[in-house]
Each structure stands twice: as structure tokens, then as C-alpha cells.
SEZA-29904 format. One record per residue: x, y, z of N, C-alpha, C, O in turn; residue number from 0. Coordinates in steps of 0.2 Angstrom, whole numbers. Each point is the difference from the previous one (the first is absolute). Layout:
# residues N
NODE  n.c1  n.c2  n.c3 ca.c1 ca.c2 ca.c3  c.c1  c.c2  c.c3  o.c1  o.c2  o.c3  nr
NODE     X     Y     Z     X     Y     Z     X     Y     Z     X     Y     Z NUM
...
***
This chain:
# residues 351
NODE  n.c1  n.c2  n.c3 ca.c1 ca.c2 ca.c3  c.c1  c.c2  c.c3  o.c1  o.c2  o.c3  nr
NODE   121   -58   201    -7    -1     3     0    -6     5     3    -5    -3   0
NODE    -5     5     9     0    -6     4    -7    -3    -1    -5     4     0   1
NODE     5   -10    -1    -7    -3     0    -2    -2     7     4    -1     4   2
NODE   -10     1    -3    -3    -2     7    -5    -6    -1    -6     1    -1   3
NODE     9    -7     0    -4    -6    -2    -5    -1     6    -5    -4    -1   4
NODE     7     6     7    -6    -1     6    -5     3    -2    -6    -3     2   5
NODE     5     8    -5    -7     4    -1    -4    -4    -4    -6     1     1   6
NODE     8    -7    -5    -4    -3    -4    -3    -6     6    -6    -2    -1   7
NODE     9     0     5    -4    -4     6    -5     4     4    -5    -2     2   8
NODE     8     9    -1    -5     4     4    -7     2    -4    -4     1     4   9
NODE     5    -1   -11    -6     2    -3    -6    -7     0    -6     1    -2  10
NODE     8    -6     3    -4    -6    -1    -6     1     3    -5    -1    -3  11
NODE     4     2    10    -5     0     5    -5     6    -3    -5    -1    -2  12
NODE     8     7     1    -5     6    -2    -3    -2    -8    -5     2    -2  13
NODE    10    -4    -2    -3    -2    -7    -6    -5     0    -4     2    -4  14
NODE     4    -8     8    -5    -3     1    -6     3     3    -6    -2    -3  15
NODE     6     6     7    -5     3     4    -4     5    -7    -5    -1    -1  16
NODE    10     5    -1    -2     4    -6    -4    -4    -6    -5     3    -2  17
NODE     8    -9     0    -4    -4    -4    -6    -2     1    -4    -1    -4  18
NODE     3    -2    11    -6    -2     2    -6     5    -2    -6    -2    -1  19
NODE     8     8     2    -5     6    -1    -1     3    -7    -5     2    -1  20
NODE    11    -3    -3     0     4    -6     2    -5    -6     0     2    -6  21
NODE     1    -8     7     0    -5    -5    -4     1    -6    -6     1     1  22
NODE     9    -2    -7    -4     1    -7    -5    -5     0     2    -6     1  23
NODE    -8     6    -3    -5    -5    -1     1    -1    -8    -2     4    -4  24
NODE     5   -11     3     1    -2    -7    -2    -7    -1     1    -4     4  25
NODE    -4     3   -10    -4    -5    -2     5    -7     1    -4    -5     2  26
NODE    10     4    -2     4    -6     2     1     0     8     1    -6     2  27
NODE    -2    11     2    -1     0     7    -7    -2     3     0    -1     6  28
NODE    -6     2   -10    -5    -2     3    -2    -8     0    -4    -3     4  29
NODE     6     1   -10     0    -8     1     8    -2    -1     3     1    -5  30
NODE     0    -4    10     7    -1    -1     1    -7     0    -2    -4     4  31
NODE     5     2   -10     2    -7    -3     7     1    -2     1     6     0  32
NODE     3   -12    -1     7     2    -2     0     1    -7     4     5    -3  33
NODE    -9    -8    -1    -1     2    -7    -1     7    -1     3     3    -4  34
NODE    -8    -1     7    -2     8    -1     5     4     2     2     5    -3  35
NODE     2    -6     8     6     4     2     5    -1    -5     3     5    -2  36
NODE    -1   -10    -1     5    -1    -4    -2     3    -7     4     4    -3  37
NODE   -10    -4     1    -2     4    -6     1     7     0     2     3    -5  38
NODE    -5     0    12     0     7     1     7     3     0     2     5    -3  39
NODE     3    -9     6     6     2     1     4     1    -7     3     5    -2  40
NODE    -4   -11    -3     3     1    -7    -3     6    -4     3     3    -4  41
NODE    -9    -2     6    -4     5    -4     3     7     2     0     5    -4  42
NODE     1    -4    11     4     6     3     6     2    -3     2     6     1  43
NODE     2   -11    -4     6     2     0     1     5    -7    -3    -1    -5  44
NODE     6     6     7    -1     7    -4    -6     2    -3     0     3    -5  45
NODE    -5    -5     9    -7     3    -2    -4     3     6     0    -4     6  46
NODE    -4     9    -6    -2     3     5    -7    -3     3    -4    -2    -4  47
NODE     3     2    11    -5    -4     3    -8     2    -4    -4    -4    -1  48
NODE     5    10     0    -7     2    -3    -2    -3    -6    -5    -2    -2  49
NODE    12     2    -2    -2    -3    -8    -1    -8     1    -4    -3    -3  50
NODE     8     0     9    -2    -8     0    -7    -2     2    -2    -5    -2  51
NODE    -1     9     6    -5    -3     4    -5    -2    -6    -3    -6     1  52
NODE     0    10    -7    -5    -4    -4     3    -6    -3    -3    -5     0  53
NODE     9     6    -2     3    -6    -4     0    -7     5    -1    -6    -2  54
NODE     3     7     8     0    -5     5    -6    -3     1    -1    -6     0  55
NODE    -5    10     0    -7    -2     2    -2    -5    -7    -2    -5     1  56
NODE     3     9    -6    -2    -4    -7     4    -7     0    -3    -5    -2  57
NODE     9     5     3     5    -6     0    -3    -5     4    -2    -6    -2  58
NODE     0     8     9    -2    -5     5    -7    -3    -2    -1    -5     2  59
NODE    -2     9    -6    -8    -2    -1     1    -5    -6    -3    -5     0  60
NODE     8     5    -5     0    -5    -5     5    -6     3    -1    -6     0  61
NODE     7     9     3     5    -6     2     0     0     7     5     2     3  62
NODE   -10    -5     2     0    -1     6     5    -3     4     0     1     6  63
NODE     4    -4    -9     5    -6     3     6    -2    -4    -1     0    -6  64
NODE     5    -2     9     6    -3    -4    -1    -4    -5     3     1    -6  65
NODE    -8    -6     6    -2    -4    -6    -3     3    -5     2    -1    -6  66
NODE    -6     6     7    -2     4    -5     5     4    -4    -1     0    -6  67
NODE     5     2    10     6     4    -3     4    -4    -5     2     2    -5  68
NODE     1    -8     8     3    -4    -4    -3    -3    -6     4    -1    -5  69
NODE   -11     1     5    -2    -3    -7    -3     4    -4    -1    -1    -6  70
NODE     1     9     8    -2     5    -5     5     1    -7     6     0     1  71
NODE    -9     1    -5     4     1    -7     4     6     0    -2     6     3  72
NODE     7    -7    -5     5     7     1    -3     6    -3     1     6     2  73
NODE    -5    -7    -9    -3     6    -2    -5     3     4     1     6     1  74
NODE    -6   -10     3    -4     2     4     4     3     6    -3     5     3  75
NODE     8    -7     0     4     3     6     2     6    -2    -1     5     3  76
NODE     4    -4    -9     2     6    -2    -4     5    -1     1     6     1  77
NODE    -7    -8    -3    -6     6    -1    -2     2     7    -1     6     0  78
NODE     0   -11     5    -3     3     7     7     4     3    -1     4     4  79
NODE     7    -5    -6     6     5     2     1     6    -4     5     4     1  80
NODE   -10    -3    -6     1     5    -5     0     6     3    -5     2     3  81
NODE    10     3    -3     0     7     3     4     0     6     3     5     0  82
NODE    -2   -11     4     5     0     5     8     1    -2     4     3     3  83
NODE    -3    -6    -9     7     1    -3     5    -5     3    -3    -5     4  84
NODE     9     5    -6     5    -5     3    -3    -7     0    -1    -4     5  85
NODE    -1     2   -11    -3    -6    -1     3    -7     2    -2    -6     1  86
NODE     9     8     0     3    -8     2    -2    -2     7     1    -5     3  87
NODE    -4    10     0    -2    -1     7    -6    -5     0    -1    -4     5  88
NODE    -4     5   -11    -5    -4     0     2    -8    -3    -2    -6     2  89
NODE     7     7    -6     2    -7    -2     4    -3     5    -2    -6     1  90
NODE     6     8     3     4    -4     6    -5    -1     5     0    -5     3  91
NODE    -6     9    -2    -5    -2     5    -3    -7    -3    -1    -5     4  92
NODE    -1     4   -10    -3    -5    -2     5    -7     0    -2    -5     2  93
NODE     9     7    -4     5    -5     1     0    -3     6     0    -6     1  94
NODE     0    11     4     0    -2     7    -6    -4     3     1    -4     4  95
NODE    -7     6    -7    -6    -4     1     1    -6    -1    -1    -4     5  96
NODE     2     2   -11     2    -6    -3     4    -5     5    -2    -6     1  97
NODE     7     9     1     5    -4     4    -4    -2     7     0    -5     3  98
NODE    -2    11    -1    -5    -1     7    -5    -6    -1    -1    -4     4  99
NODE    -2     4   -10    -5    -6    -1     4    -7    -1    -2    -5     3 100
NODE     6     5    -6     4    -7    -1     4    -2     5     1    -5     2 101
NODE     2    11     1     6    -3     6    -3     1     6     3    -3     5 102
NODE    -8     7    -3    -2     2     7    -7    -1     1    -3     4     4 103
NODE     0    -9    -8    -7    -1     1    -5     5     0    -5    -1     3 104
NODE     7     7    -7    -5     5     0     1     5     5    -4     6    -1 105
NODE     7    -6     6     1     5     5     7     2     0     5    -3    -2 106
NODE    -5    10     4     6     4    -1     5    -3     6    -3    -1     5 107
NODE    10     0    -7     4    -1     6     0     4     6    -2     6    -1 108
NODE     4    -8     6    -2     4     6     6     4     4    -1     3     5 109
NODE     7    -4    -8     6     2     2     3     5    -5    -1     0    -6 110
NODE     5     5     9     3     6    -4     4    -4    -5    -1     1    -6 111
NODE     5    -5     8     6    -3    -5    -4    -5    -5     2     0    -6 112
NODE    -7    -3     8    -3    -4    -5    -5     4    -5    -1    -2    -6 113
NODE    -1     8     7    -3     5    -4     5     3    -5    -1     0    -6 114
NODE     7     1     9     5     2    -6     2    -4    -5     3     2    -4 115
NODE    -5    -9     5     2    -3    -5    -5     0    -6     0    -4    -5 116
NODE    -5     8     5    -5     1    -5     0     5    -5     1     6     2 117
NODE    -2    -7    -8     2     5    -5    -4     7     2    -6     1     2 118
NODE    10     5    -3    -3     6     1    -1     3     8    -4     5     1 119
NODE     7   -10     3    -1     2     7     8     1     3     5    -4     0 120
NODE    -5    11     1     7     1     3    -1     1     8    -5    -2     3 121
NODE    11     5     0     1     1     7    -7     4     3    -2     0     6 122
NODE     0     6   -11    -5     3     3    -7    -4     0    -3    -1     6 123
NODE     1    -2   -12    -5    -4    -1    -1    -5     5    -5    -1     3 124
NODE    10    -3    -2     0    -5     5    -1     2     7    -1    -5     4 125
NODE     1    10    -3    -1     2     8    -9     0     0    -3     1     5 126
NODE     1    -3    -9    -8    -2     1    -1    -6     5    -5    -2     2 127
NODE    12    -1    -1    -1    -5     5    -1     3     7    -2    -3     5 128
NODE     3    10    -4     0     3     7    -8     2     0    -3     0     5 129
NODE    -1     1   -11    -6     2     1    -5    -7     0    -5     0     4 130
NODE     6    -4    -7    -5    -6     0     3    -6     5    -4    -4     3 131
NODE    11     4    -2     2    -5     4     4     1     6     4    -4     3 132
NODE    -4    11    -2     3     3     7     7    -2     0     2    -2     6 133
NODE     2     3   -11     7    -2     0     3     8     1    -2     4    -4 134
NODE     6    -3     9     4     7     2     4     3    -6     6     2     2 135
NODE    -7    -2    -8     4     3    -5    -2     6    -2    -6     0    -2 136
NODE    10     6     1    -3     5    -3     0     1    -7     4    -2    -4 137
NODE    -9     6     1    -2     0    -6     4     7    -2    -3     5     0 138
NODE     8    -5    -2     5     6    -2    -2     3    -7     3    -3    -5 139
NODE    -6     8     4    -2     3    -6     2     7     0     4     2     5 140
NODE    -6     2    -9     2     7    -1    -3     3     7     4     4     3 141
NODE   -11    -5    -1    -3     3     5     4    -1     6     1     5     3 142
NODE     1   -11    -1     3    -2     6     8     3     0     3     1     5 143
NODE    -1    -1   -10     7     3    -1     0     8     2     3     3     4 144
NODE    -8     0    -7     0     8     2    -3     1     7     2     5     3 145
NODE    -5    -9     0    -3     1     7     7    -2     5     2     3     5 146
NODE     1    -9    -8     6    -1     5     6     4    -1     3     1     5 147
NODE    -1     2   -11     5     5    -1    -1     5     4     5     3     2 148
NODE   -12     0    -2    -1     6     4     1    -1     7     3     4     3 149
NODE    -7    -9    -1     0    -2     7     8    -1     4     2     3     5 150
NODE     1    -7   -10     7    -1     4     5     6    -3     6     1     3 151
NODE    -8     3    -7     5     5    -2     5    -3    -5     5     3    -1 152
NODE    -5    -8    -2     4    -3    -4     1     4    -6    -5     0    -4 153
NODE    11     3     3     2     3    -7     2    -3    -6     2     3    -5 154
NODE    -2   -10     6     3    -4    -6    -4    -1    -5    -6     1     2 155
NODE     7    -2    -8    -5    -1    -6    -3    -6     1     3    -5     0 156
NODE   -11     5     1    -4    -5     1     0    -5    -5    -3    -6     2 157
NODE     4     8    -8     0    -5    -7     7    -4     0     0    -5    -3 158
NODE     5     6     6     7    -4     1    -3    -7     3    -4     0     5 159
NODE     7    -4    -8    -2    -8     2     2    -1     8    -4    -3     4 160
NODE    10     5    -2     3    -1     7    -4     3     5    -2    -4     5 161
NODE    -1    11    -7    -4     3     4    -7    -2     1    -3     0     5 162
NODE     0    -2   -10    -6    -4     0     0    -7     5    -5    -2     3 163
NODE    11    -1    -4     1    -6     5     0     2     6    -5    -2     4 164
NODE     8     7    -2     1     3     7    -7     2     3    -1    -3     5 165
NODE    -3     7    -9    -6     2     2    -5    -7     1    -4    -1     5 166
NODE     5    -4    -9    -3    -6     1     1    -3     7    -5    -2     3 167
NODE    12     1    -2     1    -3     7    -2     5     6    -3    -2     5 168
NODE     3     9    -6    -2     5     5    -8    -2     1    -2    -1     6 169
NODE    -2     2   -12    -7    -1     1    -2    -7     2    -6     0     3 170
NODE     9    -5    -4    -1    -7     2     1     0     8    -4    -3     3 171
NODE     8     7    -1     1     0     7    -5     4     4    -2    -2     5 172
NODE    -2     7    -9    -4     5     3    -7    -3    -1    -5     2     3 173
NODE     4    -7    -7    -8    -2    -2    -2    -3     7     3    -3     4 174
NODE   -10     4    -3    -3    -3     6    -1    -7    -2    -4    -2    -5 175
NODE     7    -2     8     0    -8    -1    -8    -3     0    -2    -4    -4 176
NODE    -2     7     9    -7    -1     2    -5     2    -6    -5    -3    -2 177
NODE     8     8    -2    -5     3    -6     5     2    -5     1     6    -1 178
NODE     1   -11    -2     6     2    -5    -4     3    -7     1     5    -3 179
NODE    -6    -8     2    -5     3    -6    -2     7     2     1     4    -5 180
NODE    -4    -3    10    -2     7     1     5     5     1    -1     5    -2 181
NODE     8    -7     4     5     4     0     2     2    -8     0     6    -2 182
NODE     1   -11    -1     1     2    -8    -5     5    -4     2     5    -4 183
NODE    -8    -7     6    -6     4    -3     0     7     3    -1     5    -4 184
NODE     2    -5    10     0     7     4     6     4    -3    -1     6    -2 185
NODE     7    -9     0     5     3    -2    -2     3    -7     1     6    -2 186
NODE    -3   -10    -1    -3     1    -9    -4     6     1     1     6    -2 187
NODE    -6    -7     6    -4     6     0     2     6     3    -2     6    -2 188
NODE     6    -6     7     4     7     2     3     2    -6    -1     6    -2 189
NODE     5   -10    -1     4     3    -6    -5     3    -5     1     6    -3 190
NODE    -6    -9     1    -5     2    -5    -4     6     2    -3     3    -5 191
NODE     2    -1    11    -6     5     2     3     5     4    -3     6     1 192
NODE     9    -7     3     2     5     5     7     1    -2     2     6     0 193
NODE     3   -11     0     7     1    -1     1     1    -7     5    -3    -3 194
NODE    -8     7    -1     0     1    -7     8     3    -3     4     3     3 195
NODE    -4    -5    -9     6     2    -5     0     7    -1    -4     4     1 196
NODE    11    -2    -3     1     5    -4    -1     6     5    -2     5    -3 197
NODE     4    -5     9     0     6     5    -7     1     3    -1     5     3 198
NODE    -4    -9    -4    -7     2     2    -4    -5     5    -6    -1     1 199
NODE    11    -1     4    -4    -3     5    -4     3     5     1     6     1 200
NODE    -6    -9     1    -5     3     6     2    -2     7    -2    -4     3 201
NODE     8     8    -1     4    -2     7    -5     2     5     0    -3     6 202
NODE    -5     7    -7    -4     2     6    -5    -5     1    -4     2     4 203
NODE     2    -7    -7    -4    -6     1     4    -6     1    -3    -5     1 204
NODE     9     5    -2     5    -7    -1     1    -3     8     1     4     4 205
NODE    -2   -10    -4     1    -3     7     7    -1     1     2    -1     6 206
NODE     3     2   -12     7     0     1     4     6     3     6     0     1 207
NODE   -10     5    -1     4     6     1     3     2     6     6     3     0 208
NODE    -9    -6     5     6     0     6     6    -5     0     4     1     4 209
NODE    -4    -5    -8     7    -4    -1     3     1    -7     4    -4    -3 210
NODE    -7    10    -1     4     0    -7     5     5     0    -1     6     2 211
NODE     7    -9    -5     6     5    -1    -2     6    -5     3     6     1 212
NODE    -6    -8    -6     0     4    -5    -5     6     2     0     6    -2 213
NODE    -5    -8     6    -5     6     2     4     3     5     0     6    -1 214
NODE     4    -7     7     4     2     5     3     5    -3     0     6     1 215
NODE     4    -8    -6     6     4    -3    -1     3    -7     4     2    -4 216
NODE   -11    -1     2    -2     3    -5     2    -1    -7     1     4    -5 217
NODE     1   -12     5     2    -3    -6    -5    -4    -5     2    -4    -5 218
NODE    -9     5     6    -5    -3    -3     1     1    -8    -4    -3    -4 219
NODE     8     8     2     0     2    -8     6    -4    -3     1    -1    -6 220
NODE     3     0    11     7    -3    -1     0    -8     0     4    -3    -4 221
NODE    -8     1     8     0    -8     1    -7    -2    -4    -5     4     0 222
NODE     5   -11    -2     6    -4    -1     4     3    -6    -2     4    -4 223
NODE     9    -7     4     4     2    -5    -1    -6    -6     0    -6     1 224
NODE     0     9    -7     0    -5    -6     5     3    -5     1     6     0 225
NODE     2   -10    -3     3     1    -5    -3     3    -6    -5    -3    -2 226
NODE     7     8    -1    -4     3    -6     0    -5    -6     4    -4    -2 227
NODE   -12     4     1     0    -6    -6     3     3    -7     2     6    -1 228
NODE    -1   -11    -3     3     2    -7    -6     2    -4    -5    -3     1 229
NODE     6     7    -5    -5     4    -4    -2    -6    -5     4    -4    -3 230
NODE   -11     5     1    -2    -4    -5     2     1    -7     1     6    -2 231
NODE    -2   -12    -2     2     1    -7    -6     1    -4    -5    -4     2 232
NODE     4    10    -6    -6     2    -3     0    -4    -7     5     0    -3 233
NODE   -10    -3     1    -1    -4    -6    -6     3    -4    -6    -1     2 234
NODE     7     3    -9    -6     3    -3    -3    -7    -4     4    -4    -2 235
NODE   -10     4     2    -4    -5    -4    -5     2    -4    -3     5     2 236
NODE     1    -8    -8    -6     2    -3    -4    -7     1     2    -6    -1 237
NODE    -8     7     3    -5    -5     1    -5     0    -5    -4     5    -1 238
NODE     3   -11    -2    -4    -1    -6    -7    -3     2     0    -6     3 239
NODE    -5     9    -4    -7    -3     1    -2    -2    -7    -2     5    -4 240
NODE     2   -11     3    -2    -2    -7    -5    -4     0    -1    -5     4 241
NODE    -4     7    -8    -7    -3    -2    -1    -3    -6     3     2    -5 242
NODE    -7    -8     5    -1    -4    -6    -7    -3     1     0    -4     5 243
NODE    -4     4    -8    -6    -3     0    -4     0     7    -2    -6     2 244
NODE     2    11     1    -3     0     7     5    -2     6    -3    -1     5 245
NODE     9    -1    -7     4    -2     5     7     4     1     2     3    -4 246
NODE     1    -4     9     6     4     2     6    -5     0     0    -6     2 247
NODE     6     8    -5     6    -4     0     4     0     8     1     6     3 248
NODE     0   -11    -1     4    -1     6     6    -4    -1     0    -3    -6 249
NODE     5     2    10     6    -5    -1     2    -1     7    -1     4     5 250
NODE     4   -10    -4     3    -1     7     8     3     0     4     1    -5 251
NODE    -4     0    12     8     3     0     4    -6     0    -3    -6     1 252
NODE    10     7    -1     3    -6     2     0    -4     7    -4     2     4 253
NODE     7    -7    -4    -2    -4     7     5     2     5    -2    -2     6 254
NODE     7     6    -7     4     3     6     0     8     0    -2     2    -5 255
NODE     4     1     9     1     7     0    -6     4     1    -5    -3     2 256
NODE     6    10    -2    -7     4     1    -6    -2    -2    -2    -2    -6 257
NODE    -2     1    11    -8    -1    -3     0    -8    -3    -4    -2    -4 258
NODE     9    -2     5     0    -7    -2    -7    -4    -2    -5    -1     5 259
NODE     5     0   -11    -6    -4    -3    -7     2     1    -4    -4     1 260
NODE     3    11     0    -7     4     0     0     2    -7     5     0    -4 261
NODE   -12     0     3    -3     3    -6     2     8    -1     1     3     5 262
NODE     0     0   -10     0     7    -1    -2     1    -7     0    -4    -4 263
NODE     0    11     3    -1     2    -7     6     0    -4     5     2     4 264
NODE    -3    -2   -10     6     0    -2     2     7     0    -4     5    -1 265
NODE    10    -5     2     4     6     2     7     1    -3     4    -5    -1 266
NODE    -2    10    -1     7     0    -3     4     6     3    -2     6     1 267
NODE     8    -7     1     4     5     3     1     6    -5     2     0    -6 268
NODE    -3     5    10     2     7    -3    -7     4    -1    -5    -4     2 269
NODE     4     9    -4    -5     5    -1     0     2    -7     3     4    -3 270
NODE    -8    -8     0    -2    -1    -7    -5     6    -1    -5     1     3 271
NODE     6     1   -10    -7     4    -2    -3    -5    -5     2    -6     0 272
NODE    -7    10    -3    -5    -6    -4     4    -3    -6    -2    -6    -1 273
NODE     6     9    -1     4    -3    -6     4    -6     4    -1    -5    -2 274
NODE     4     6     6     4    -5     4    -4    -6     2     2    -5     1 275
NODE    -8     8     2    -5    -6     1    -2    -5    -6     0    -6     0 276
NODE    -1    10    -7    -3    -3    -5     6    -5    -3    -1    -5    -3 277
NODE     7     7     4     5    -4    -2     2    -6     4     2    -5    -3 278
NODE    -3     7    10     1    -6     5    -5    -6    -1     2    -5     0 279
NODE    -9     8    -3    -5    -5     0     3    -4    -6     0    -7     1 280
NODE     1    10    -7     3    -4    -5     5    -5     1     0    -5    -4 281
NODE     5     6     9     4    -5     2    -3    -5     4     3    -6     1 282
NODE    -8     7     2    -4    -6     3    -5    -3    -4    -4    -4     3 283
NODE     4     5   -10    -5    -2    -5    -7     2     1    -4    -3    -3 284
NODE     4     8     6    -6     4     0    -1     6    -5     5     3    -2 285
NODE   -11    -2     0    -1     6    -4    -6     4     3    -5    -3     2 286
NODE     7    10    -1    -5     4     4    -4     4    -5     2     3    -5 287
NODE    -9    -4     7    -6     3    -4     0     7     4    -3     5    -4 288
NODE     4    -4    10     0     7     3     4    -1     5     2    -5     3 289
NODE     1    11    -1     5     1     6    -3     6     4    -1     5    -3 290
NODE     0    -5    10    -2     6     3     3     0     7     1    -5     3 291
NODE     1    11     0     4     0     6    -5    -2     6    -6     2     0 292
NODE     8    -7     5    -3    -1     6     3     3     6    -1    -3     6 293
NODE     5     9    -7     1     3     6     8    -2     4     4    -5    -2 294
NODE    -3     8     7     6    -2     3     0    -4     8    -5     2     4 295
NODE     9    -5    -2     0    -3     7     7    -1     3     5     0    -4 296
NODE    -6     0    10     7    -2     3    -1    -5     6    -5     0     3 297
NODE    10    -4    -2     0    -5     5     6    -1     4     5    -2    -3 298
NODE    -5     2     9     7     0     3     1    -7     3    -4    -2     5 299
NODE     9    -3    -7     2    -6     4     5     2     5     2     6     1 300
NODE     0   -11     1     6     2     6     5     2    -3     4     4     2 301
NODE    -1    -7    -8     6     3    -2     0     4    -6     4     3    -2 302
NODE   -10    -3    -1     0     2    -8    -8     5     0    -5    -2     3 303
NODE     6     6    -7    -6     4    -1    -2     0    -8     3     2    -5 304
NODE    -9    -4     5    -3     0    -9    -3     7    -1    -4     2     4 305
NODE     6     1    -9    -5     6    -3    -2    -2    -6     4    -2    -5 306
NODE   -10     1     3    -4    -4    -4    -4     5    -4    -2     5     2 307
NODE     2    -6    -8    -5     4    -5    -4    -7    -4     3    -5    -1 308
NODE    -9     7     0    -4    -6    -3    -3     3    -6     0     6    -1 309
NODE    -3   -11    -3    -2     0    -6    -6    -5    -2     2    -6     0 310
NODE    -8     8    -1    -5    -5    -3     2    -1    -7     2     4    -3 311
NODE    -3   -10     0     2    -2    -6    -6    -5    -2    -1    -5     3 312
NODE    -3     6    -8    -4    -5    -4     5    -4    -5     2     3    -5 313
NODE     0    -9     7     3    -4    -5    -2    -6    -4    -5    -3     2 314
NODE     9     1    -7    -2    -6    -3     6    -5     1     6     3     1 315
NODE    -6   -10    -2     7    -4     1     0    -1     7    -4     1     4 316
NODE    11    -4    -4     1    -2     7     6    -5     1     3    -1    -5 317
NODE    -1    -1    11     5    -5     0    -2    -5     6    -5     1     3 318
NODE     9    -6    -2    -1    -5     4     0     1     8    -3    -3     4 319
NODE     8     8    -3     1     4     7    -6     4     2     0     2     6 320
NODE    -5    -1   -10    -5     5     3    -6    -4     1    -2    -4    -4 321
NODE    -2     5    10    -5    -3     1    -6     5     0     1     5     3 322
NODE    -7    -6    -7    -5     4    -2    -5    -1     5    -4    -5     0 323
NODE     3     9     6    -6    -1     4    -6     4    -1     0     6    -1 324
NODE    -5   -10     2    -7     4    -1    -1     3     8     4     0     4 325
NODE   -10     3    -4    -2     3     8     0    -5     5     2     2     5 326
NODE    -4    -8    -6     0    -5     5     7    -2     2     1     0     6 327
NODE     3    -2   -11     6    -2     1     6     6     3     5    -1     4 328
NODE    -8     7    -6     4     5     3    -1     2     7     5     2     4 329
NODE   -11    -3    -2    -2     0     7     2    -5     4     1     2     6 330
NODE     1    -8    -8     3    -6     4     7     0     0     4    -3     4 331
NODE    -1     7    -8     7     1     1     4     4     5    -4     6     0 332
NODE     9    -6     3     3     6     4     5     3    -3     5    -3    -2 333
NODE    -5     8     1     4     6    -3     3     4     6    -3     2     5 334
NODE    10    -1    -5     4     4     3    -3     7     2    -2     4    -5 335
NODE     2    -1    11    -2     6     2     3     5    -4    -4     5    -2 336
NODE    11    -6    -1     2     4    -3    -4     3    -6     1     6    -2 337
NODE    -5   -10     0    -4     2    -6    -8     2     1    -4    -1    -4 338
NODE     4     2    11    -6     1     2    -6     5    -5    -5    -1    -2 339
NODE    10     7     1    -5     5    -4    -1    -4    -7    -6     0    -2 340
NODE     9    -3    -1    -1    -3    -7    -5    -6     1    -5    -1    -4 341
NODE     7    -3     9    -6    -5     1    -8     3     0    -5    -2    -3 342
NODE     5     8     7    -7     2     1    -2     3    -7    -6     0    -1 343
NODE    10     3    -3    -1     2    -7    -3    -5    -4    -5     0    -4 344
NODE     9    -6     4    -2    -6    -4    -6    -3     3    -5    -2    -4 345
NODE     4     2    10    -6    -3     3    -6     4    -3    -6    -3    -2 346
NODE     6     9     2    -5     4    -3    -1    -2    -8    -6    -1    -2 347
NODE    11     1    -1    -2    -1    -6    -2    -6    -3    -4     0    -5 348
NODE     6    -6    10    -3    -7    -1    -7    -1     1    -3    -5    -3 349
NODE     1     9     6    -8    -1     5    -5     2    -6    -6     1     1 350
***
């Protein structure tokens, strides 16, 4: 399949015309500052726009600038982030904020390469330099890659690092030097609302249709090409909702790995029945006064899937690694979305 990279250049003008008429009204676009753009782009990584908006607005209300973000406690930061997942994004955001305050006088650096020096900012996020500082650099994410692959007719695997570098070069060449931020946001919007994935693009209203190789050749269901993902590993877990004296037991996960340093309900690998739970509790130094099922739940991470079964248990005893949280403490802590069902059950019981 022959690529037609010139199509990307031909798309620029009609794309910007389309964007001026159809661009999405989003809270980080209504009031544009480097800080707001940065936070929004970090939140939008692997998260839908509709899900991000209420989190963004709440975050900005409490942490309106870099200094506030740098100074907030980690527990409060994670609570504000609770439900968005991928909590390392929040921690890196704060690490970067502290560097911006200490090394850059509280203002985000204004170049693509300087932004890359900050924790949590990769090549895509560094392209906020185009939106706030008019630097002509393309923000190459999944939306841009999908649009560019279809328009150019590129049949290479868009997840291959060499192919992504090639796309970056081609998109950098196609970007409107006078409106680089608008170009990137237009490509994002086009990919999110019109040039949709999984064979469902709205070609009839797309500004790219006259220069799009996939549209011309009936290849919208074929392009872009992506290598098949590896299957997720399924892990069975038994989640323990332990109560004692009007409090619930929590523990902190390890400092590294999945859900690092977050609070969670104690859980055990495997699918245990009530007798297995009773034995496990005894091994934890706890004695069960009552055990009752709390239902099942499932959570899918990028590379692993948790199939969970929960139990309520009223217990006596305890160990040093357990923190017993009353209703106020429980509401103040951030728990992973993986435990969303059990969090709601516990909150109802603590009230």
C-alpha cells in the first residue's frame, strides 16, 4: 500500500475551517492557561473526555494553579483523582509541579524540549507547547494516528515506534505554523467525534473525505493497522470487608507495582468460600464473629483482569498493617476504582 503523505498537507486548511465551526466547547478551552491545558491533557490520557470534565472542574476549584498543586498533601491529591485511575499520573503531576515551582519560578517552561524534562510529560503531552506557546509541534496520540493513517493510506502498524516517529515527522510538516494549537485540537476533535475507531467513521461529514485514501479506497474498516494486543491475565481475588467497632479495615498497597501506595480492602489471591475466609482471617490474627457474602465484581486493568468475590466479616483482633477507618477517615481516603462496588457497600454500612 502506497502512502500519500501529501494528503496530510492538503487536509490542514479544510481541517481548520471545520474546527472553527465544529470544535468542542470544553472547560480547559474556555479559559486557556498553560496550567489548565497541562492538567487536562494528563487527565485525558487513557480517559474519555466526558469522564474527565467533572474531575477537571473539581480539581481546578481546589487547586487553581501550580503552587496549589505543589503544596497539596498526597492523600488529598489522590482523593481528588479518585475514580480517574492510573494514579501515577497524579503523583507525576505533583512531582512536576514542585519542580516548576522550585526551578521555573512557578511558570511552566515554554518550549517543547523543556517540558519534556518534567516528570510525567512525554512527547504527546509536551505538545501543549503548541496550544499555549504556539510552538509548531504535533501532539501525536491515538486520535491523530488514526486520522493520519486513514488520510495517508499508511498500512503500517501505528503502534510500532518507527512508524510513530515517521508520523510525527509528517504531521510536524503538515501543521499550520500560524495556528499550531488549533491544528492539534482540530485533529483531536476530528478523531474523537468523526474519524471514529472500529470501522465506524462518519465519512459523510468529514472534512478529510476529499483527500482521504481510506475513504476513497473503502479501507476505513482496515485502517489504521494495529498489532493484536496480548490477552489479559485473569486473577481471582477474595476481597475482605472487615468491620470492628464501627470501623472498616484498610491497608496500603506496596510502594511499587499495580495501584502503588493506594489504600485498599484486604484481599487474598484465589476464590475462597466462607471456611477459607475464616481460615485466612485466623492467619491474619483476626477472629470472625460473622461472615456474609458481599457479591462479586470485576475490574479490567491494561494487562490484567481481577475477578473478585467479596465477604463482609465482623471481627475481633487485628495486626499492625491494618488501618481501621471510621466514616470520616474512610471518606477522606482515595480507594482504587477497582473496588468501586465494595466501597459503596462499606460507605453505606458506616453511615
